[in-house]
N, C-alpha and C positions, 0 to 999 in steps of 0.2 A: 252208137256209131260202130260199124263193123271194123275189124282190123284192116289196116292199110297193107295191101299185098306188097311183098318185097319188090316185085318187078314193076310196081307202079310208083315207087318213091322217086320223085323228080330229082335230077342232079344238076340242072342247068345253073341255078343260082349259086350253088357251092363252087362249081367250076368257073363261072364267069367272074365271081368276086373273090377268088382264092387269095389274092394278094391282100385284100382288106381283112379277110378272115385271119391270115397269117399275122398281120400287124396287130389286130385286136388280141390275138393269142399271146403275142410277145408283150403287149402292154399288160395283160393280166399277169404274166409271169414276172416281169422285171419291175413293174411299177406298183401294181396292186398287191402282189403276194410276197416276193422275197424281202423287201424292206420291212415287212410286218412279221413274217414267219421266222426271220433270223433272231428275233429278240429273245424268245424263251431260252435258247441254248446259250445266248450271250449273257443272260441275267446273272449267272454265278460270277463271271468275270467283272461285270458291271457293278454288282453288289459289293464285291471286295474293293473295287476302286472308289466307289462313292459312299460306301458304308451303309447299304440299304438292308432292312430286315425283310422278313417274308411278307408282311402286310404291305409294306411300301412297294415291294416288287409287284404284288397283286394290284395295287392302286395304279402303278405306272402302266401295267399291262391293260387295265380297264380304261385308262384315259383315252386310248385310241378310239374306243367306242363312244365315249362321251362326245368327242369331236364329231362323230357321225350323227349324233342326235341333232346337232346344230346345222350340219351341212347337207344332209341327205336330200331333203326336199328341195333346197336351193340347187343342188346338183341336177335334179330332174328338171327344174324350171329352166336352168341355163342350157341344158341339153336340148330342150324343146324349142327354146327361143333362138339360140345362136348356132345350133348345129353341133353334132357330136365331134366333128373334126376339129373345130376351133376349141371346144372345151377340152378335148384330150390333149391337144398340142400345148395349151397353156398350163393345164394342171399336172401334166407329166413333168414339165420343167419345174413347177413349184414343188412338186413332190421330191424331186431331186435336191433342190436347194434346202428345203426344210429337213429332209432326211439327213443331209450332211451336217446340218446344225446340231443334230443329236450328239455328234462326236465332239462338240465343244463344251458339253455340259461339265460343270464343276461340282455340283451337289444335287441333292434330290429335287429341289424346286426347279432348278434350271433344266434338269433332265425331264421332268414331267411337262414343263412348259414347251420344250422343243418337241416332245412326243405329241402333245396336243396340236401344235402347229402342223406337224407332219400329218397327223390324222385329218385335219381340216382339208389339206390338199389331196392326200392319198385317197380318201374315201369318196371323192368325187368320181374317180376313175371307174369303180365297179358299176356305178349307175350309168355312166356314159357308155361304157363298153356294152352293157346289157341292152341299152336302148339302141345302140348302133347295130348289134346283132339282130334286133327285132325289125329294124327298118330295111336292112340289106337282105335279110333271109326270112321274110315273113311267109306265112302259109304252112303247108305240111312239113317243111323242113325246119321250122322254128325250134323244135325241141332238140334236133340233132345239131343245129348250128350253136345253140346255147350250150350243148354238151361239149362241143369242140372248144368254145371259149372258156368253159369251166375247166377243161383239161389244161389250158394254159395257166389258169390260176392254180390248179392242183399241182402242176409241175413246179411252180414257184414256191408253193407251200412245202413241197417235198425238199427242194434244193436248199431253201433257207436253213433249216435245222441240220441238213446233211453236211454242208460245207462251211458254214459261217464260223463255228467255234473251233472245230478240229482242223480245218484246212486254211481258211482265209485269215483268221485272227493270228495264228502263228506266222503265216507267210507275210502278212502286211504289217505286223508289229503291234497288234492289239485291236480291241473292239472299236476304238475311235476311228482308226483307218478303214475298218470295215464299213462304217457308216459313210465315210467319204467316198469309198469305192461304189457302194450301191447308189449313192446320190448322183454320181457321175453317169451311171448307167441309165437311171430314170430320166435324167436330163437329155441324154442321147436319144432315147425313145421319143421324147417330146419333139425333138428336132426332126425325127423321121416322119412325124405326122404332117410336117410341112410339105412332104412329097405327095400327099393325098390331095388331089385337085377337086374331085367331085364330092358333092354332098348326096346323101341318099335321096332319091327322087321323091319318096313319100313324105319327107320332112324338109322341104326347101327352107333355107335360112331366111329367104324373103318370100313370104306367103302372099303373093299378089293375085293368084289365080283362083282362090276360093276363100270364102269367109271363114273366120275362126270363131270358135266359141270363146267368149271373154275368159281371161285367165281365172278370175275369181269364181265365175260360174263353173268352169271346168274343175277347179279345186273342190268346190262344194259338191259337185256331182260324184267325184271320186270318193270323197269322204263318206258318202251315203252307201257305198258298195260294201255289203257285208263280207263278201269273199276276200276283198282286199284286207280288211281288218283281221279276218281269221288267218289268212296266210301270213300277215305280219306278226301276229301273236305266235303262230306256230314257229316261225323262224326265230323270233325273239327268244323263246325258251330252248329251242334246239341248238342254235348257234351260241346262246349263252352257256349252255352245258359244255359245248366244245371249246369255247373261248377259255373257260376256267381250266379245263383239262389240259389244253395246249400249254398254257403258261406254267402250270404246276408240275406236270408229269416229269420233265427232265430233272427238276430239283428232287422230286419224290424218289425217283429211281436212283439218283446219285446218293441220296441219304440212306437208301436200302443197301448200298454197297456196290451198285453197278458202276463199271468204269464209264468215264464220260462219253466215249465213242458209242457204247451200247445204249446208254441212257438217251443220247441224242438220236441214235438210230431207231429207237422204238417209235419216236414221233415221225421220223422220216418214212418208216414202213407204213404208218397210218396214212400219210399223205400220198405215198407211192401207190398203194392199193386203190385209193380214191381216184387218182389220176388214171390208172389203168381201166377202171370200170365205168368212168363217166360217160364215154361215148357209147359203149354197149347198152348201158341202162337207159340213156335218153333215146337211142335208136329203138330199143325195145318198146319204150313208152309210145313213140310215134307209131310204131307198127301195130301195137295193140289198140291204139286210139284211147288210151287211158293213162292218166298220170298217177292216180291214187293206187292203182294196182302195184306199182313199183315202189311208191313212197311209203305206204303204210308198213310193209314188212321192214323197211329200213329203220323206221322209228322204233319199232318193237325191239329189233336186234340191238340198236344203240343203247336203249334203256337198260337192257339186260347186261350188256358188256360193261357199262359204266358202274352199275351197281355191284357187279361181282369182281371188279378189278382189285379192290383192297384185299380180298381174301385169296386171290389167285397166286399160285406158285410162279416163280420167275419165268419158266418156259411157257406157261399158259398166258402170261401177259402179252407175249408176242401174238398169240392166237386172237386174243381179245382186241388188240390193235388192228389186226387184219379185218376182223368181223365188223368192228365199229367204223372202220374207215372206208369199207368198200363202196358205200353209197353216199359219202359225205358231199363230194362235189356234184354227183349226179342228182342228189336230192335238191341241192341249191339251184342247179340249172333248171330242173323241172318246176321248182317253186316259182322262180321268176318268170318262167314260161306261162305258168298258170295265171300269174298276175296280168300278163299281156293278153292272155286269151279270155280273161273274165269279161263277160258281157257288160258293156258300158265303158270299158277302157278303150278309147279310140287311140290309134297309133300316134296321132298328132300330139296327144298329151300322155303318152305311155311313160315318158321320163318322169313326169310328176307322180304318177301312180307308183312307179318303182321307188322314187324318192321317199314317198310316204311309208312304204313297206320297209325300206332300209332304215328309216328313222326309228320305226317301232322296234326293229331288230336290234339296233345299237343300244337301246335303253337298258336292256338286261345285261348286255355285254359289258357295260361299265361297272355294275355292282356285283356281277357274278364272280369275277376273279377274286377281289378282296374279301368278299363274304365267304366264299369257299375256302380260301387260304386261311381265314381266321379259325376255321374248324380244325386245322392242322395242329393248333395249340392243344387241342383235346386229344386227338388221335390222328396220325398222319394219313390214315385211309378215309377219314370222314369226308373230306372235300369231294371225293368221287361219289359218295352216297348223296350228297347235296346236289351235285350236278346230274345224277341219275334221276332225282326227283324233278329237276328242270325238264329233262327229256320226257318224263312221263306226262307232264303237263302239256308239252308239245304234242304228244300222241293223242291225248284227249281232245285238244283243240282241233287238230287236223281232221278228226272224224267228222266234224261239222262243216268242213270245207266242201264246196260244191265242185264236182268233177268238171273239168274244162277240156279234156283231151280230145273230144270230138268236135270242138269248135275251131274250124279253120278260118284264118283271118283273110279277108279279101278287101277290107276297106282301104 
């Protein structure tokens, strides 16, 4: 597939549905990302309040992903069957309610129970948002639209650690009130989805105009697609590496003597760089007509950065965070784009395919944080070596993924 000329990139869909794109971006920021990314920087305060040790913190962090194992495929099926507008409206509100419940936790078990419930609701939204972007902005703009949506997620991932512990917790009177505050915002976003009247034309909520492949047959067909499995495994090890690093890095840096604002800021820099580069990277991929040309270098750089982080001087840690973070959201946006571009994944059941990939991804995210944190009992830097190995496995797996960048969707 030859590169797509810059002056040939269509803009009509992005302009016509800008309000939908804006709401999807807001949903990614305030529902899918901030209630999740705020947790690592609040863990020191939470651990003092609830008496948690380092392994319990890792387990609590991984519980989010365990919820995703159970709900990801269901999220895709619900999005395919009932429409993304209805799913997002309901589950944004549920995310707000369950997120606020975290603030009522009195001990470790109630804390992980409320986190699990919040994960069940919250992890529906990334699947639904990704599916919505696919049906509203299909075709040559798919990668760019996914990049804009990922930018919203990246903005939330950046803001969560930046403001939660050092700004909101002191201002609101503690971590519990931060949970209530974020819960209210997620609920408000759910109410905003009530204002969206139309469903994407490609996936009508009542499919009376054409016959559908039976659900079981569609599920079986998707399970047979090698590319879907390879992309799921790639994301499982890549996001598993990041998931462990995100939860551990603020604690690691504080124990090294960093002041809390700097320790939290390192994670915010990681997310900020990712947010800044997500649209340029996805646009570059669309223009080149290749996904892997952008994604392979990102995997290599991430693996090197994680592996060298334990031996890096303090000033170099900032550089490693920038290098590791520049393609985090861009890689994710392009990966889900590849899922939807994979031959055999029709848009009608794209939500199911995305759900399967997200389910595979969440499996390692559950055990990666507590396993990595356990190595800290031997040496504080060993968890990063463990997660670098995860990233290396993702690199090897991705080599076998079939390129999809030249496949423009017109079904």
